[in-house]
C-alpha positions in Angstrom: 0.0 0.0 0.0 1.0 3.7 -0.3 1.7 5.6 2.8 3.3 8.9 3.8 6.4 7.9 5.9 8.1 10.3 8.3 11.8 9.4 8.7 13.2 12.6 10.3 11.6 15.4 12.2 11.1 18.7 10.4 11.5 16.9 7.1 8.8 16.3 4.5 7.1 12.9 4.5 7.8 10.6 1.6 5.2 8.6 -0.2 6.4 5.0 -0.1 5.2 1.4 -0.6 4.6 -0.1 2.8 3.7 -3.6 3.8 0.8 -4.2 6.2 0.5 -7.5 8.2 -2.5 -9.8 8.2 -5.0 -9.1 11.1 -4.2 -10.8 14.4 -7.0 -12.3 16.5 -8.4 -9.0 17.7 -7.3 -6.8 14.8 -9.2 -5.1 12.0 -7.8 -4.2 8.6 -9.5 -0.9 7.4 -9.3 0.6 3.9 -8.9 4.3 4.6 -11.4 6.5 2.7 -10.7 9.9 4.4 -8.1 11.3 6.8 -8.0 14.8 8.3 -4.7 16.6 8.6 -4.6 17.7 12.2 -2.4 20.2 14.0 -1.5 17.4 16.4 0.3 15.7 13.5 2.4 18.8 13.1 3.5 18.7 16.7 5.0 15.3 16.1 6.5 16.2 12.8 8.3 19.3 14.2 9.5 17.5 17.3 7.3 19.4 19.9 6.3 15.9 21.0 8.9 13.1 20.5 8.0 9.8 18.7 9.8 6.8 17.4 10.8 7.0 13.8 10.2 6.0 11.1 6.4 6.3 11.4 3.3 7.1 9.4 1.4 10.1 10.9 -2.3 10.6 10.8 -5.0 9.8 13.4 -8.3 11.4 12.2 -9.8 8.9 9.8 -12.7 6.9 8.5 -12.9 3.9 6.2 -14.4 0.5 5.4 -13.5 -2.8 7.0 -11.5 -5.1 4.7 -10.8 -8.0 7.0 -11.1 -9.0 10.6 -9.2 -11.3 13.0 -10.6 -14.6 14.2 -11.8 -13.2 17.6 -13.4 -10.0 16.2 -17.2 -10.0 16.5 -18.0 -6.3 16.6 -17.5 -5.5 12.9 -17.4 -7.4 9.7 -16.1 -6.8 6.1 -17.9 -3.9 4.5 -18.8 -2.1 7.7 -18.2 1.7 7.8 -16.1 2.8 10.7 -14.5 5.8 12.4 -11.1 5.3 14.0 -10.0 6.8 17.3 -6.6 7.1 18.9 -8.2 6.4 22.3 -7.9 2.7 22.0 -9.2 1.1 25.2 -8.7 -2.3 26.8 -12.0 -2.3 28.6 -10.8 -3.8 31.9 -8.2 -1.5 33.5 -9.0 0.9 36.4 -9.4 3.8 34.0 -11.8 1.9 31.7 -13.8 0.5 34.6 -14.3 3.9 36.1 -15.5 5.4 32.8 -12.3 7.2 31.7 -11.6 5.2 28.5 -9.7 8.1 27.0 -7.0 7.7 29.7 -6.5 4.0 29.1 -2.7 3.2 28.7 -2.9 -0.5 28.4 -0.2 -1.9 26.0 -2.4 -4.7 24.8 -4.0 -2.6 22.1 -0.7 -2.7 20.3 1.4 -5.7 19.3 4.0 -7.0 21.7 7.6 -6.0 21.1 8.5 -9.6 20.0 5.6 -9.9 17.6 5.9 -9.1 13.9 5.1 -5.3 13.4 1.8 -4.2 11.9 3.7 -2.0 9.4 7.0 -2.5 7.7 9.1 -1.4 4.7 9.4 -3.5 1.6 12.7 -4.7 3.0 11.1 -5.8 6.3 12.2 -3.0 8.6 9.7 -1.9 11.2 7.6 1.2 10.8 6.3 2.4 14.1 2.5 2.8 14.2 1.4 6.3 15.2 -1.0 6.5 18.1 -2.3 3.0 17.3 -3.6 4.2 13.8 -1.2 5.7 11.2 -4.0 7.1 9.0 -1.9 8.7 6.2 -2.0 5.3 4.4 -4.3 3.4 2.2 -4.8 0.8 4.9 -4.9 0.7 8.7 -4.3 -2.4 10.8 -5.7 -1.6 14.2 -7.1 -3.1 17.4 -10.8 -3.7 17.4 -11.1 -1.2 20.3 -9.7 1.6 18.1 -12.8 1.9 15.9 -16.5 2.4 16.1 -19.1 1.2 13.5 -21.3 4.0 12.0 -24.3 4.2 9.7 -23.5 4.0 6.0 -25.2 7.2 4.9 -22.7 9.3 6.7 -20.3 11.1 4.3 -16.9 9.7 5.0 -14.9 12.9 4.7 -17.2 14.4 7.4 -17.0 11.2 9.5 -13.2 11.4 9.5 -13.4 14.8 11.4 -15.4 13.1 14.1 -12.3 10.8 14.6 -10.4 13.6 16.4 -11.2 17.3 16.1 -15.0 17.0 16.7 -14.6 14.4 19.5 -11.9 16.5 21.1 -13.7 19.9 21.0 -17.3 18.8 21.5 -16.2 16.2 24.1 -14.3 18.9 26.1 -17.5 20.9 26.3 -19.8 18.0 27.1 -17.6 15.7 29.2 -14.5 17.5 30.6 -16.1 20.8 31.4 -19.8 20.0 31.6 -21.0 23.3 30.1 -24.4 24.2 31.4 -27.3 25.8 29.5 -27.3 29.6 29.6 -23.7 29.8 30.7 -21.0 32.1 29.1 -18.3 30.3 27.1 -15.0 31.6 25.6 -13.0 29.5 23.0 -9.5 30.7 22.2 -8.4 29.4 18.8 -10.7 28.7 15.9 -9.0 25.8 14.2 -10.7 22.5 13.8 -10.8 21.7 17.5 -11.8 25.2 18.6 -14.6 25.3 16.0 -15.9 22.0 17.3 -15.8 23.4 20.9 -17.8 26.4 19.7 -20.3 24.2 18.0 -20.5 22.0 21.1 -21.2 25.0 23.3 -24.0 26.0 21.1 -25.5 22.5 21.2 -25.1 22.5 25.0 -27.2 25.7 25.1 -24.6 28.2 26.2 -26.1 31.7 26.3 -23.0 33.5 25.1 -20.3 31.9 23.0 -17.3 34.1 22.4 -14.7 33.1 19.8 -11.2 34.5 20.0 -8.7 34.3 17.1 -6.3 36.5 15.1 -7.7 35.7 11.7 -11.0 37.4 10.6 -11.9 34.6 8.2 -11.8 32.1 11.0 -13.9 34.3 13.2 -16.5 34.5 10.5 -16.4 30.7 10.3 -16.9 30.6 14.1 -20.1 32.6 13.7 -21.4 30.0 11.3 -21.0 27.2 13.8 -22.4 28.9 16.8 -20.4 31.8 18.1 -22.5 34.7 19.3 -19.5 37.2 19.6 -16.0 37.3 18.2 -12.7 39.0 19.3 -9.8 39.5 17.0 -6.8 39.2 19.4 -4.5 40.8 16.9 -6.4 44.0 17.3 -7.7 44.0 20.9 -6.8 42.9 24.3 -8.7 39.6 24.4 -8.8 39.3 28.2 -10.1 42.8 28.7 -12.7 42.4 26.0 -14.0 39.1 27.5 -14.2 40.6 31.0 -16.2 43.5 29.6 -18.5 41.4 27.5 -19.3 39.0 30.3 -19.5 41.7 33.1 -16.6 40.2 35.1 -15.6 36.9 33.5 -16.9 33.9 31.8 -18.1 30.6 33.3 -16.1 28.4 31.0 -13.0 29.1 28.9 -11.4 26.7 26.4 -7.8 27.0 25.1 -7.6 25.3 21.7 -4.2 26.3 20.4 -1.6 24.8 22.8 0.4 27.9 23.9 1.5 29.0 27.3 0.2 32.6 26.8 -3.3 31.5 25.7 -3.6 29.0 28.5 -2.8 31.7 31.0 -5.3 34.0 29.2 -8.0 31.4 29.5 -7.6 31.4 33.2 -7.6 35.2 33.4 -10.9 35.4 31.5 -12.8 33.4 34.1 -15.3 34.9 36.5 -15.5 33.6 40.1 -16.1 29.8 40.1 -15.2 29.6 36.5 -13.3 26.7 34.8 -10.6 26.9 32.1 -10.0 23.8 30.1 -6.8 23.4 28.1 -7.5 21.3 25.0 -4.4 22.4 22.9 -1.1 20.4 23.1 1.3 22.7 24.9 4.9 21.7 23.9 6.8 19.4 26.2 8.8 21.3 28.8 6.7 24.4 28.8 5.5 25.7 32.1 2.2 27.6 32.6 2.1 30.4 35.2 -1.0 31.4 37.2 -1.6 34.1 39.8 -2.1 32.2 43.0 -4.5 34.6 44.6 -7.1 33.8 41.8 -7.7 30.4 43.4 -9.4 32.2 46.3 -12.1 33.0 43.8 -12.5 29.3 43.2 -11.3 29.5 39.6 -10.2 26.2 38.2 -7.9 25.0 35.3 -7.8 21.5 33.9 -6.7 19.5 30.9 -8.7 17.5 28.5 -7.5 14.4 26.5 -9.5 13.7 23.4 -12.5 15.3 24.9 -12.7 12.8 27.8 -14.4 10.6 25.3 -16.4 7.4 25.4 -16.0 7.2 21.6 -18.1 4.0 21.0 -21.0 6.0 22.5 -20.1 9.6 21.5 -19.2 9.2 17.8 -22.5 7.6 16.6 -24.3 10.4 18.5 -22.1 13.0 16.7 -23.0 11.3 13.4 -26.7 11.8 14.3 -26.0 15.4 15.3 -24.5 16.0 11.8 -27.3 14.3 9.9 -29.9 16.2 12.0 -28.2 19.6 11.2 -26.9 20.3 14.7 -23.2 19.6 14.1 -21.7 21.8 11.3 -19.0 19.7 9.8 -19.3 21.0 6.2 -17.8 24.3 7.1 -14.8 22.7 8.8 -13.4 21.4 5.5 -11.3 24.0 3.7 -10.0 21.6 1.0 -10.0 18.0 -0.2 -6.5 16.7 -1.2 -4.7 13.6 -2.3 -2.2 11.7 -0.1 0.6 13.1 -2.2 -0.3 16.6 -1.0 -0.1 15.9 2.7 3.1 17.9 3.2 1.4 21.0 1.7 -1.5 20.5 4.0 0.8 20.4 7.1 2.6 23.6 5.9 -0.8 25.3 5.6 -1.5 24.5 9.3 1.5 26.7 10.3 -0.1 29.8 8.8 -3.4 29.3 10.8 -5.4 30.5 7.8 -7.5 27.4 7.2 -9.5 25.0 9.2 -9.0 21.4 7.9 -7.6 19.7 4.8 -9.0 16.2 4.3 -7.1 13.5 2.4 -9.5 11.6 0.2 -8.4 8.1 -0.9 -9.6 6.2 -4.0 
């Protein structure tokens, strides 16, 4: 199969022929139909987050089941599925207490002495990225890394549910628990931030304020549920939020992954408010907060993949889309081929566009 292989950080990926193994007892072979190009991929490409190389990036994807292992009963050949990097074992303490997105069980990957799922034509190992490696024509994954969906869901839209939608909407629904009528601020209007804005609107937030430095993305934010916008390149975002909300918001979401914006999210809160950091702040970066603010019962927390229960959440998000509540059409700025993946990653650096989606034959 063809795949985009990353062999060195800060270097373009190369389109190569890669070998994929036959499914093991609990593995599923998926033919990739669509894969979103996510800012998280860029973090691993540029070294902000280390990863074993060579690897095949990509983790936001949807496809059709091609084959299943002998012990798989959940899906069969021909089923339409969305993948998720939050592969779960189902029986560790995190899974059993409802925190499937925090499962760290090694059993969803092959053992070190097993044959690799992915390899070069000469037999050298290619390390699977986040249990998925979606920038490839096929994915060989554990059965607990996918969810079956209805076949009338457009697959390019379904792919977005595999990461950005689940991360943004899930942070609103699960991590923060946004209440109807509350005031919400979202910093960063990329794919995840737009999903958080959409999720806040679905949750019934009374005021949804979008913050970004690009006017076109702020207009996009309005189309998915923002009631107000702030261009942080032109105004003091913290001061504007405090004025708009008469003293601070109930919930703030940081969807960029920067020290400065994480600190701003905390400063935007009113008494008792909660800031949720969704963005991936680079390894080694420390966030500074004014300690006296904790006397006002302000809180800050992280969110991993929207604290998801993806086997439950993703089919619901499909229904939201088909019922007109989840606005995925606006999220896609361009459809591309696998060969254009490096260009799509470069576009992420500018912050001008929301999502490029790779469409496979």
